[in-house]
Biopython code that builds the backbone (N, CA, C, O; Angstrom):
import numpy as np
from Bio.PDB.StructureBuilder import StructureBuilder

atoms = [
    (1, "UNK", "N", (-119.035, -160.087, 70.768)),
    (1, "UNK", "CA", (-120.032, -160.395, 71.773)),
    (1, "UNK", "C", (-119.715, -161.719, 72.469)),
    (1, "UNK", "O", (-119.974, -161.876, 73.662)),
    (2, "UNK", "N", (-119.159, -162.661, 71.723)),
    (2, "UNK", "CA", (-118.786, -163.950, 72.311)),
    (2, "UNK", "C", (-117.722, -163.760, 73.385)),
    (2, "UNK", "O", (-117.760, -164.413, 74.428)),
    (3, "UNK", "N", (-116.777, -162.866, 73.125)),
    (3, "UNK", "CA", (-115.717, -162.590, 74.097)),
    (3, "UNK", "C", (-116.312, -162.107, 75.419)),
    (3, "UNK", "O", (-115.911, -162.561, 76.491)),
    (4, "UNK", "N", (-117.279, -161.175, 75.337)),
    (4, "UNK", "CA", (-117.912, -160.648, 76.553)),
    (4, "UNK", "C", (-118.646, -161.737, 77.317)),
    (4, "UNK", "O", (-118.616, -161.763, 78.548)),
    (5, "UNK", "N", (-119.301, -162.632, 76.599)),
    (5, "UNK", "CA", (-120.002, -163.735, 77.258)),
    (5, "UNK", "C", (-119.028, -164.577, 78.071)),
    (5, "UNK", "O", (-119.281, -164.868, 79.240)),
    (6, "UNK", "N", (-117.922, -164.965, 77.461)),
    (6, "UNK", "CA", (-116.948, -165.796, 78.170)),
    (6, "UNK", "C", (-116.259, -165.032, 79.300)),
    (6, "UNK", "O", (-115.946, -165.609, 80.341)),
    (7, "UNK", "N", (-116.026, -163.750, 79.099)),
    (7, "UNK", "CA", (-115.440, -162.929, 80.155)),
    (7, "UNK", "C", (-116.355, -162.899, 81.379)),
    (7, "UNK", "O", (-115.901, -163.127, 82.500)),
    (8, "UNK", "N", (-117.641, -162.617, 81.165)),
    (8, "UNK", "CA", (-118.575, -162.585, 82.284)),
    (8, "UNK", "C", (-118.781, -163.965, 82.890)),
    (8, "UNK", "O", (-118.995, -164.082, 84.097)),
    (9, "UNK", "N", (-118.722, -164.993, 82.084)),
    (9, "UNK", "CA", (-118.834, -166.354, 82.611)),
    (9, "UNK", "C", (-117.676, -166.648, 83.561)),
    (9, "UNK", "O", (-117.882, -167.176, 84.653)),
    (10, "UNK", "N", (-116.475, -166.309, 83.150)),
    (10, "UNK", "CA", (-115.287, -166.543, 83.980)),
    (10, "UNK", "C", (-115.357, -165.720, 85.270)),
    (10, "UNK", "O", (-115.055, -166.230, 86.349)),
    (11, "UNK", "N", (-115.755, -164.452, 85.158)),
    (11, "UNK", "CA", (-115.863, -163.594, 86.339)),
    (11, "UNK", "C", (-116.889, -164.161, 87.313)),
    (11, "UNK", "O", (-116.656, -164.163, 88.522)),
    (12, "UNK", "N", (-118.020, -164.642, 86.803)),
    (12, "UNK", "CA", (-119.056, -165.197, 87.677)),
    (12, "UNK", "C", (-118.630, -166.506, 88.318)),
    (12, "UNK", "O", (-118.969, -166.766, 89.472)),
    (13, "UNK", "N", (-117.896, -167.331, 87.595)),
    (13, "UNK", "CA", (-117.385, -168.573, 88.183)),
    (13, "UNK", "C", (-116.396, -168.256, 89.298)),
    (13, "UNK", "O", (-116.439, -168.876, 90.361)),
    (14, "UNK", "N", (-115.510, -167.300, 89.062)),
    (14, "UNK", "CA", (-114.552, -166.901, 90.099)),
    (14, "UNK", "C", (-115.285, -166.338, 91.315)),
    (14, "UNK", "O", (-114.944, -166.670, 92.450)),
    (15, "UNK", "N", (-116.294, -165.483, 91.085)),
    (15, "UNK", "CA", (-117.062, -164.907, 92.190)),
    (15, "UNK", "C", (-117.757, -166.005, 92.992)),
    (15, "UNK", "O", (-117.781, -165.950, 94.221)),
    (16, "UNK", "N", (-118.319, -166.995, 92.311)),
    (16, "UNK", "CA", (-118.976, -168.122, 92.969)),
    (16, "UNK", "C", (-117.980, -168.872, 93.843)),
    (16, "UNK", "O", (-118.265, -169.182, 95.000)),
    (17, "UNK", "N", (-116.812, -169.160, 93.281)),
    (17, "UNK", "CA", (-115.783, -169.906, 94.014)),
    (17, "UNK", "C", (-115.292, -169.107, 95.226)),
    (17, "UNK", "O", (-115.070, -169.677, 96.294)),
    (18, "UNK", "N", (-115.123, -167.797, 95.066)),
    (18, "UNK", "CA", (-114.665, -166.970, 96.182)),
    (18, "UNK", "C", (-115.650, -166.988, 97.347)),
    (18, "UNK", "O", (-115.241, -167.073, 98.505)),
    (19, "UNK", "N", (-116.950, -166.908, 97.045)),
    (19, "UNK", "CA", (-117.950, -166.954, 98.115)),
    (19, "UNK", "C", (-117.913, -168.315, 98.801)),
    (19, "UNK", "O", (-117.960, -168.399, 100.028)),
    (20, "UNK", "N", (-117.829, -169.379, 98.004)),
    (20, "UNK", "CA", (-117.780, -170.736, 98.571)),
    (20, "UNK", "C", (-116.531, -170.913, 99.435)),
    (20, "UNK", "O", (-116.599, -171.472, 100.530)),
    (21, "UNK", "N", (-115.402, -170.436, 98.938)),
    (21, "UNK", "CA", (-114.147, -170.562, 99.673)),
    (21, "UNK", "C", (-114.182, -169.740, 100.961)),
    (21, "UNK", "O", (-113.699, -170.191, 101.999)),
    (22, "UNK", "N", (-114.750, -168.536, 100.895)),
    (22, "UNK", "CA", (-114.849, -167.703, 102.093)),
    (22, "UNK", "C", (-115.745, -168.363, 103.133)),
    (22, "UNK", "O", (-115.466, -168.279, 104.329)),
    (23, "UNK", "N", (-116.806, -169.011, 102.701)),
    (23, "UNK", "CA", (-117.674, -169.734, 103.631)),
    (23, "UNK", "C", (-116.891, -170.860, 104.314)),
    (23, "UNK", "O", (-117.017, -171.074, 105.520)),
    (24, "UNK", "N", (-116.089, -171.570, 103.534)),
    (24, "UNK", "CA", (-115.256, -172.641, 104.084)),
    (24, "UNK", "C", (-114.252, -172.092, 105.104)),
    (24, "UNK", "O", (-114.043, -172.687, 106.161)),
    (25, "UNK", "N", (-113.643, -170.967, 104.783)),
    (25, "UNK", "CA", (-112.711, -170.333, 105.721)),
    (25, "UNK", "C", (-113.434, -169.932, 107.004)),
    (25, "UNK", "O", (-112.893, -170.093, 108.099)),
    (26, "UNK", "N", (-114.646, -169.413, 106.875)),
    (26, "UNK", "CA", (-115.420, -168.999, 108.048)),
    (26, "UNK", "C", (-115.745, -170.197, 108.939)),
    (26, "UNK", "O", (-115.645, -170.114, 110.163)),
    (27, "UNK", "N", (-116.131, -171.305, 108.319)),
    (27, "UNK", "CA", (-116.449, -172.507, 109.095)),
    (27, "UNK", "C", (-115.243, -173.018, 109.871)),
    (27, "UNK", "O", (-115.380, -173.527, 110.983)),
    (28, "UNK", "N", (-114.061, -172.880, 109.276)),
    (28, "UNK", "CA", (-112.829, -173.384, 109.882)),
    (28, "UNK", "C", (-112.091, -172.333, 110.707)),
    (28, "UNK", "O", (-110.955, -172.554, 111.128)),
    (29, "UNK", "N", (-112.737, -171.188, 110.938)),
    (29, "UNK", "CA", (-112.170, -170.108, 111.754)),
    (29, "UNK", "C", (-110.789, -169.682, 111.269)),
    (29, "UNK", "O", (-109.866, -169.502, 112.063)),
    (30, "UNK", "N", (-110.664, -169.526, 109.973)),
    (30, "UNK", "CA", (-109.395, -169.084, 109.383)),
    (30, "UNK", "C", (-109.554, -167.664, 108.857)),
    (30, "UNK", "O", (-110.650, -167.104, 108.839)),
    (31, "UNK", "N", (-108.444, -167.107, 108.435)),
    (31, "UNK", "CA", (-108.451, -165.751, 107.894)),
    (31, "UNK", "C", (-109.299, -165.700, 106.635)),
    (31, "UNK", "O", (-109.157, -166.536, 105.743)),
    (32, "UNK", "N", (-110.178, -164.715, 106.571)),
    (32, "UNK", "CA", (-111.196, -164.627, 105.533)),
    (32, "UNK", "C", (-110.776, -163.763, 104.358)),
    (32, "UNK", "O", (-109.818, -162.993, 104.441)),
    (33, "UNK", "N", (-111.510, -163.904, 103.263)),
    (33, "UNK", "CA", (-111.353, -163.035, 102.102)),
    (33, "UNK", "C", (-112.014, -161.702, 102.449)),
    (33, "UNK", "O", (-113.151, -161.689, 102.921)),
    (34, "UNK", "N", (-111.334, -160.594, 102.226)),
    (34, "UNK", "CA", (-111.933, -159.294, 102.571)),
    (34, "UNK", "C", (-113.237, -159.052, 101.794)),
    (34, "UNK", "O", (-113.352, -159.419, 100.624)),
    (35, "UNK", "N", (-114.201, -158.436, 102.456)),
    (35, "UNK", "CA", (-115.461, -158.105, 101.791)),
    (35, "UNK", "C", (-115.222, -157.221, 100.576)),
    (35, "UNK", "O", (-115.938, -157.312, 99.579)),
    (36, "UNK", "N", (-114.239, -156.392, 100.667)),
    (36, "UNK", "CA", (-113.909, -155.504, 99.550)),
    (36, "UNK", "C", (-113.604, -156.306, 98.286)),
    (36, "UNK", "O", (-114.012, -155.925, 97.188)),
    (37, "UNK", "N", (-112.888, -157.414, 98.447)),
    (37, "UNK", "CA", (-112.562, -158.278, 97.309)),
    (37, "UNK", "C", (-113.818, -158.947, 96.760)),
    (37, "UNK", "O", (-114.017, -159.000, 95.546)),
    (38, "UNK", "N", (-114.664, -159.456, 97.650)),
    (38, "UNK", "CA", (-115.900, -160.092, 97.217)),
    (38, "UNK", "C", (-116.784, -159.096, 96.461)),
    (38, "UNK", "O", (-117.348, -159.422, 95.417)),
    (39, "UNK", "N", (-116.897, -157.889, 96.996)),
    (39, "UNK", "CA", (-117.726, -156.875, 96.356)),
    (39, "UNK", "C", (-117.114, -156.359, 95.059)),
    (39, "UNK", "O", (-117.840, -155.939, 94.158)),
    (40, "UNK", "N", (-115.799, -156.386, 94.955)),
    (40, "UNK", "CA", (-115.151, -155.993, 93.700)),
    (40, "UNK", "C", (-115.575, -156.928, 92.571)),
    (40, "UNK", "O", (-115.832, -156.481, 91.453)),
    (41, "UNK", "N", (-115.650, -158.225, 92.866)),
    (41, "UNK", "CA", (-116.082, -159.171, 91.839)),
    (41, "UNK", "C", (-117.549, -158.976, 91.484)),
    (41, "UNK", "O", (-117.941, -159.205, 90.339)),
    (42, "UNK", "N", (-118.361, -158.559, 92.443)),
    (42, "UNK", "CA", (-119.751, -158.219, 92.137)),
    (42, "UNK", "C", (-119.770, -157.010, 91.202)),
    (42, "UNK", "O", (-120.495, -156.996, 90.208)),
    (43, "UNK", "N", (-118.977, -156.011, 91.526)),
    (43, "UNK", "CA", (-118.944, -154.777, 90.753)),
    (43, "UNK", "C", (-118.500, -154.997, 89.308)),
    (43, "UNK", "O", (-119.044, -154.375, 88.396)),
    (44, "UNK", "N", (-117.530, -155.863, 89.092)),
    (44, "UNK", "CA", (-117.016, -156.053, 87.727)),
    (44, "UNK", "C", (-117.821, -157.077, 86.925)),
    (44, "UNK", "O", (-117.435, -157.444, 85.815)),
    (45, "UNK", "N", (-118.933, -157.534, 87.485)),
    (45, "UNK", "CA", (-119.811, -158.392, 86.700)),
    (45, "UNK", "C", (-120.116, -159.744, 87.286)),
    (45, "UNK", "O", (-120.800, -160.543, 86.646)),
    (46, "UNK", "N", (-119.636, -160.034, 88.482)),
    (46, "UNK", "CA", (-119.877, -161.335, 89.088)),
    (46, "UNK", "C", (-121.118, -161.385, 89.949)),
    (46, "UNK", "O", (-121.197, -162.176, 90.888)),
    (47, "UNK", "N", (-122.082, -160.552, 89.637)),
    (47, "UNK", "CA", (-123.292, -160.441, 90.436)),
    (47, "UNK", "C", (-124.057, -161.762, 90.508)),
    (47, "UNK", "O", (-124.456, -162.191, 91.591)),
    (48, "UNK", "N", (-124.257, -162.395, 89.380)),
    (48, "UNK", "CA", (-125.047, -163.623, 89.346)),
    (48, "UNK", "C", (-124.329, -164.748, 90.081)),
    (48, "UNK", "O", (-124.943, -165.450, 90.885)),
    (49, "UNK", "N", (-123.041, -164.928, 89.818)),
    (49, "UNK", "CA", (-122.278, -165.966, 90.495)),
    (49, "UNK", "C", (-122.239, -165.761, 91.998)),
    (49, "UNK", "O", (-122.381, -166.712, 92.766)),
    (50, "UNK", "N", (-122.045, -164.521, 92.415)),
    (50, "UNK", "CA", (-122.026, -164.221, 93.852)),
    (50, "UNK", "C", (-123.385, -164.454, 94.482)),
    (50, "UNK", "O", (-123.490, -165.047, 95.555)),
    (51, "UNK", "N", (-124.420, -163.988, 93.813)),
    (51, "UNK", "CA", (-125.766, -164.132, 94.350)),
    (51, "UNK", "C", (-126.178, -165.590, 94.497)),
    (51, "UNK", "O", (-126.768, -165.973, 95.507)),
    (52, "UNK", "N", (-125.871, -166.396, 93.498)),
    (52, "UNK", "CA", (-126.198, -167.824, 93.565)),
    (52, "UNK", "C", (-125.411, -168.489, 94.691)),
    (52, "UNK", "O", (-125.966, -169.274, 95.459)),
    (53, "UNK", "N", (-124.128, -168.179, 94.790)),
    (53, "UNK", "CA", (-123.299, -168.774, 95.846)),
    (53, "UNK", "C", (-123.783, -168.355, 97.224)),
    (53, "UNK", "O", (-123.791, -169.165, 98.151)),
    (54, "UNK", "N", (-124.187, -167.095, 97.370)),
    (54, "UNK", "CA", (-124.692, -166.625, 98.657)),
    (54, "UNK", "C", (-125.908, -167.440, 99.075)),
    (54, "UNK", "O", (-126.052, -167.771, 100.251)),
    (55, "UNK", "N", (-126.778, -167.767, 98.137)),
    (55, "UNK", "CA", (-127.979, -168.537, 98.459)),
    (55, "UNK", "C", (-127.657, -170.009, 98.718)),
    (55, "UNK", "O", (-128.170, -170.600, 99.668)),
    (56, "UNK", "N", (-126.819, -170.594, 97.884)),
    (56, "UNK", "CA", (-126.482, -172.010, 98.039)),
    (56, "UNK", "C", (-125.752, -172.270, 99.349)),
    (56, "UNK", "O", (-126.083, -173.210, 100.071)),
    (57, "UNK", "N", (-124.758, -171.437, 99.659)),
    (57, "UNK", "CA", (-123.924, -171.660, 100.837)),
    (57, "UNK", "C", (-124.413, -170.890, 102.071)),
    (57, "UNK", "O", (-123.805, -170.973, 103.139)),
    (58, "UNK", "N", (-125.502, -170.147, 101.923)),
    (58, "UNK", "CA", (-126.057, -169.344, 103.020)),
    (58, "UNK", "C", (-124.950, -168.485, 103.651)),
    (58, "UNK", "O", (-124.751, -168.477, 104.866)),
    (59, "UNK", "N", (-124.255, -167.777, 102.788)),
    (59, "UNK", "CA", (-123.118, -166.979, 103.228)),
    (59, "UNK", "C", (-123.371, -165.503, 102.931)),
    (59, "UNK", "O", (-123.768, -165.138, 101.825)),
    (60, "UNK", "N", (-123.141, -164.688, 103.909)),
    (60, "UNK", "CA", (-123.320, -163.234, 103.828)),
    (60, "UNK", "C", (-124.781, -162.839, 103.669)),
    (60, "UNK", "O", (-125.070, -161.690, 103.332)),
    (61, "UNK", "N", (-125.697, -163.753, 103.901)),
    (61, "UNK", "CA", (-127.111, -163.444, 103.711)),
    (61, "UNK", "C", (-127.735, -162.768, 104.925)),
    (61, "UNK", "O", (-128.844, -162.241, 104.828)),
    (62, "UNK", "N", (-127.058, -162.772, 106.050)),
    (62, "UNK", "CA", (-127.584, -162.135, 107.255)),
    (62, "UNK", "C", (-126.811, -160.879, 107.628)),
    (62, "UNK", "O", (-127.172, -160.186, 108.579)),
    (63, "UNK", "N", (-125.759, -160.583, 106.892)),
    (63, "UNK", "CA", (-124.934, -159.424, 107.210)),
    (63, "UNK", "C", (-125.475, -158.201, 106.464)),
    (63, "UNK", "O", (-125.246, -158.030, 105.266)),
    (64, "UNK", "N", (-126.177, -157.379, 107.185)),
    (64, "UNK", "CA", (-126.893, -156.243, 106.591)),
    (64, "UNK", "C", (-125.982, -155.293, 105.815)),
    (64, "UNK", "O", (-126.334, -154.862, 104.717)),
    (65, "UNK", "N", (-124.827, -154.967, 106.369)),
    (65, "UNK", "CA", (-123.944, -154.009, 105.695)),
    (65, "UNK", "C", (-123.459, -154.557, 104.348)),
    (65, "UNK", "O", (-123.350, -153.815, 103.372)),
    (66, "UNK", "N", (-123.172, -155.849, 104.306)),
    (66, "UNK", "CA", (-122.740, -156.462, 103.052)),
    (66, "UNK", "C", (-123.891, -156.472, 102.044)),
    (66, "UNK", "O", (-123.706, -156.151, 100.870)),
    (67, "UNK", "N", (-125.077, -156.847, 102.520)),
    (67, "UNK", "CA", (-126.231, -156.922, 101.623)),
    (67, "UNK", "C", (-126.590, -155.552, 101.049)),
    (67, "UNK", "O", (-126.966, -155.451, 99.881)),
    (68, "UNK", "N", (-126.479, -154.499, 101.858)),
    (68, "UNK", "CA", (-126.758, -153.154, 101.348)),
    (68, "UNK", "C", (-125.790, -152.780, 100.232)),
    (68, "UNK", "O", (-126.195, -152.205, 99.222)),
    (69, "UNK", "N", (-124.526, -153.102, 100.411)),
    (69, "UNK", "CA", (-123.531, -152.822, 99.366)),
    (69, "UNK", "C", (-123.785, -153.683, 98.138)),
    (69, "UNK", "O", (-123.722, -153.196, 97.010)),
    (70, "UNK", "N", (-124.072, -154.968, 98.358)),
    (70, "UNK", "CA", (-124.344, -155.888, 97.253)),
    (70, "UNK", "C", (-125.520, -155.385, 96.418)),
    (70, "UNK", "O", (-125.413, -155.270, 95.197)),
    (71, "UNK", "N", (-126.658, -155.081, 97.086)),
    (71, "UNK", "CA", (-127.837, -154.640, 96.351)),
    (71, "UNK", "C", (-127.659, -153.240, 95.770)),
    (71, "UNK", "O", (-128.270, -152.917, 94.752)),
    (72, "UNK", "N", (-126.838, -152.411, 96.394)),
    (72, "UNK", "CA", (-126.515, -151.109, 95.805)),
    (72, "UNK", "C", (-125.794, -151.274, 94.475)),
    (72, "UNK", "O", (-126.080, -150.564, 93.511)),
    (73, "UNK", "N", (-124.862, -152.213, 94.431)),
    (73, "UNK", "CA", (-124.139, -152.495, 93.187)),
    (73, "UNK", "C", (-125.091, -153.059, 92.139)),
    (73, "UNK", "O", (-125.018, -152.684, 90.969)),
    (74, "UNK", "N", (-125.982, -153.957, 92.549)),
    (74, "UNK", "CA", (-126.953, -154.541, 91.616)),
    (74, "UNK", "C", (-127.827, -153.441, 91.004)),
    (74, "UNK", "O", (-128.039, -153.415, 89.792)),
    (75, "UNK", "N", (-128.328, -152.543, 91.839)),
    (75, "UNK", "CA", (-129.168, -151.448, 91.336)),
    (75, "UNK", "C", (-128.373, -150.554, 90.388)),
    (75, "UNK", "O", (-128.885, -150.150, 89.345)),
    (76, "UNK", "N", (-127.140, -150.246, 90.738)),
    (76, "UNK", "CA", (-126.281, -149.439, 89.864)),
    (76, "UNK", "C", (-126.090, -150.125, 88.509)),
    (76, "UNK", "O", (-126.163, -149.473, 87.467)),
    (77, "UNK", "N", (-125.845, -151.435, 88.522)),
    (77, "UNK", "CA", (-125.662, -152.165, 87.272)),
    (77, "UNK", "C", (-126.929, -152.149, 86.424)),
    (77, "UNK", "O", (-126.859, -151.992, 85.204)),
    (78, "UNK", "N", (-128.077, -152.308, 87.058)),
    (78, "UNK", "CA", (-129.343, -152.274, 86.323)),
    (78, "UNK", "C", (-129.560, -150.895, 85.699)),
    (78, "UNK", "O", (-129.973, -150.791, 84.544)),
    (79, "UNK", "N", (-129.283, -149.847, 86.460)),
    (79, "UNK", "CA", (-129.433, -148.487, 85.930)),
    (79, "UNK", "C", (-128.483, -148.230, 84.765)),
    (79, "UNK", "O", (-128.857, -147.597, 83.777)),
    (80, "UNK", "N", (-127.251, -148.724, 84.888)),
    (80, "UNK", "CA", (-126.288, -148.549, 83.793)),
    (80, "UNK", "C", (-126.710, -149.308, 82.545)),
    (80, "UNK", "O", (-126.590, -148.789, 81.434)),
    (81, "UNK", "N", (-127.202, -150.527, 82.715)),
    (81, "UNK", "CA", (-127.691, -151.292, 81.564)),
    (81, "UNK", "C", (-128.891, -150.602, 80.916)),
    (81, "UNK", "O", (-128.991, -150.531, 79.691)),
    (82, "UNK", "N", (-129.790, -150.100, 81.745)),
    (82, "UNK", "CA", (-130.948, -149.382, 81.218)),
    (82, "UNK", "C", (-130.501, -148.165, 80.410)),
    (82, "UNK", "O", (-130.967, -147.952, 79.291)),
    (83, "UNK", "N", (-129.601, -147.376, 80.977)),
    (83, "UNK", "CA", (-129.111, -146.188, 80.277)),
    (83, "UNK", "C", (-128.389, -146.569, 78.994)),
    (83, "UNK", "O", (-128.541, -145.906, 77.968)),
    (84, "UNK", "N", (-127.611, -147.626, 79.052)),
    (84, "UNK", "CA", (-126.839, -148.069, 77.894)),
    (84, "UNK", "C", (-127.760, -148.421, 76.723)),
    (84, "UNK", "O", (-127.496, -148.039, 75.583)),
    (85, "UNK", "N", (-128.832, -149.146, 77.010)),
    (85, "UNK", "CA", (-129.734, -149.568, 75.939)),
    (85, "UNK", "C", (-130.828, -148.545, 75.628)),
    (85, "UNK", "O", (-131.189, -148.364, 74.465)),
    (86, "UNK", "N", (-131.348, -147.887, 76.639)),
    (86, "UNK", "CA", (-132.415, -146.930, 76.421)),
    (86, "UNK", "C", (-131.932, -145.699, 75.649)),
    (86, "UNK", "O", (-132.628, -145.209, 74.760)),
    (87, "UNK", "N", (-130.771, -145.215, 75.979)),
    (87, "UNK", "CA", (-130.242, -144.029, 75.315)),
    (87, "UNK", "C", (-129.304, -144.386, 74.177)),
    (87, "UNK", "O", (-128.642, -143.514, 73.615)),
    (88, "UNK", "N", (-129.246, -145.676, 73.832)),
    (88, "UNK", "CA", (-128.463, -146.178, 72.706)),
    (88, "UNK", "C", (-127.004, -145.737, 72.791)),
    (88, "UNK", "O", (-126.406, -145.313, 71.802)),
    (89, "UNK", "N", (-126.449, -145.847, 73.995)),
    (89, "UNK", "CA", (-125.062, -145.451, 74.203)),
    (89, "UNK", "C", (-124.086, -146.433, 73.558)),
    (89, "UNK", "O", (-122.916, -146.109, 73.360)),
    (90, "UNK", "N", (-124.564, -147.624, 73.233)),
    (90, "UNK", "CA", (-123.697, -148.626, 72.632)),
    (90, "UNK", "C", (-123.716, -148.626, 71.119)),
    (90, "UNK", "O", (-123.217, -149.569, 70.504)),
    (91, "UNK", "N", (-124.274, -147.604, 70.501)),
    (91, "UNK", "CA", (-124.409, -147.581, 69.037)),
    (91, "UNK", "C", (-123.081, -147.563, 68.298)),
    (91, "UNK", "O", (-123.005, -147.993, 67.147)),
    (92, "UNK", "N", (-122.026, -147.065, 68.956)),
    (92, "UNK", "CA", (-120.720, -146.989, 68.302)),
    (92, "UNK", "C", (-119.868, -148.212, 68.539)),
    (92, "UNK", "O", (-118.813, -148.344, 67.919)),
    (93, "UNK", "N", (-120.287, -149.128, 69.426)),
    (93, "UNK", "CA", (-119.489, -150.308, 69.735)),
    (93, "UNK", "C", (-119.614, -151.360, 68.680)),
    (93, "UNK", "O", (-119.002, -152.422, 68.791)),
]
sb = StructureBuilder()
sb.init_structure("model")
sb.init_model(0)
sb.init_chain("A")
sb.init_seg("    ")
for serial, (resi, resn, name, xyz) in enumerate(atoms, 1):
    if name == "N":
        sb.init_residue(resn, " ", resi, " ")
    sb.init_atom(name, np.array(xyz, "f"), 0.0, 1.0, " ", f" {name:<3s}", serial, name[0])
structure = sb.get_structure()
């Protein structure tokens, strides 16, 4: 369980840094990090880091298409966690 904690911590820190860096690139009119990459980090567990960075740096908060994908991933993760614990799918782990 400790390994998973540190894994998710690292993923969230990377996701936070990517959002911050993409905001910096946007301000300087440079080539940006693809949304696909940002959303991939959300999908693999960087939801909290990405969400906090989006609020702190006010980045991607007005882009409807990105927000729909972001919140779709969040809802999917919540449903998966619910199923995992409610149906005791983790009993063999």
